[in-house]
C-alpha positions in Angstrom: -1.6 17.6 44.5 -3.3 19.3 41.5 -0.2 19.1 39.3 -0.1 15.4 40.0 -3.7 15.0 39.2 -3.2 17.1 35.9 -0.3 14.8 35.0 -2.1 11.8 35.5 -5.1 12.9 33.6 -2.8 13.9 30.6 -1.1 10.6 30.8 -4.3 8.8 30.9 -5.5 10.8 27.7 -2.1 9.8 26.0 -2.6 6.3 26.8 -6.2 6.4 25.6 -5.1 7.7 22.2 -2.1 5.4 21.9 -4.4 2.5 22.4 -7.1 3.3 19.9 -4.8 4.6 17.3 -2.6 1.5 17.9 -5.5 -0.8 17.2 -6.5 0.9 13.8 -2.9 0.9 12.6 -2.5 -2.9 13.6 -5.5 -3.8 11.8 -4.2 -1.9 8.8 -0.9 -3.5 8.6 -2.4 -7.0 9.2 -4.5 -6.4 6.4 -1.8 -5.1 4.0 0.4 -8.2 5.0 -2.4 -10.5 4.2 -3.0 -8.7 0.9 0.6 -8.9 0.1 0.6 -12.6 1.0 -2.4 -13.2 -1.2 -0.9 -11.5 -4.3 2.5 -13.4 -4.0 0.5 -16.7 -4.3 -2.3 -15.9 -6.7 -0.3 -16.7 -9.9 -3.2 -19.0 -11.2 -5.9 -16.8 -10.0 -7.9 -14.4 -12.1 -8.2 -10.5 -11.4 -12.0 -11.2 -10.2 -11.0 -14.1 -8.0 -8.2 -11.9 -6.3 -10.6 -9.1 -5.8 -13.2 -11.4 -4.1 -10.5 -12.7 -1.8 -9.3 -9.2 -0.8 -12.8 -8.1 0.0 -13.3 -11.2 2.1 -9.9 -10.4 4.0 -11.3 -6.9 4.6 -14.5 -8.2 5.9 -12.8 -10.7 8.2 -10.6 -8.0 9.7 -13.4 -5.5 9.9 -11.9 -3.2 7.4 -14.7 -1.0 5.9 -13.6 -1.5 2.3 -16.0 -0.5 -0.5 -15.6 -2.6 -3.6 -15.5 0.4 -5.5 -12.5 1.6 -3.8 -10.5 -1.6 -4.8 -8.7 -2.0 -8.0 -6.9 -5.3 -9.1 -4.8 -5.9 -12.1 -3.4 -9.2 -12.8 -1.5 -10.0 -16.0 1.8 -10.8 -17.5 3.2 -12.2 -14.1 2.3 -9.0 -12.3 -0.3 -8.6 -9.8 -1.3 -5.1 -8.4 -3.7 -4.4 -5.6 -4.8 -0.9 -4.7 -7.4 -0.5 -1.8 -8.4 2.6 0.0 -10.7 3.1 2.9 -11.5 5.4 5.9 -11.8 4.5 9.6 -13.0 6.5 12.4 -10.5 6.7 15.2 -11.4 7.7 18.8 -8.4 10.0 19.5 -9.8 11.3 22.6 -12.9 10.6 24.5 -15.7 11.9 22.5 -13.4 13.3 19.7 -13.5 10.9 16.8 -11.4 11.5 13.7 -11.6 10.1 10.4 -8.2 8.8 9.0 -7.8 7.5 5.4 -5.6 4.4 4.6 -4.2 3.0 1.3 -2.9 -0.4 0.7 -0.7 -0.6 -2.5 0.7 -4.1 -3.3 2.7 -5.0 -6.4 4.0 -8.5 -7.0 6.0 -9.5 -9.9 6.7 -13.3 -10.4 9.6 -14.4 -12.5 9.4 -17.6 -14.7 
């Protein structure tokens, strides 16, 4: 009986962790895909316009992106976006851990 309770408690903690970590990574990959798509179709945009749009994308997805941690270069048919941010993940109940994320996108258009 005790073994069963312990196994259920461990399984519950594992599911808890998977859920919370999974959500944070899902948000990160969705943000990265959005930045990739933005860079692919930003041929007629300036670096500052792309920068504003990346910040808006982060805000819409609740990504805590500090504008100082965002670099955008856009010249000679090449767009490069690098963004770093940290998120607190509740790995176990009452045990948050800060994880760092980086988005790095390079798009080269040919003409």
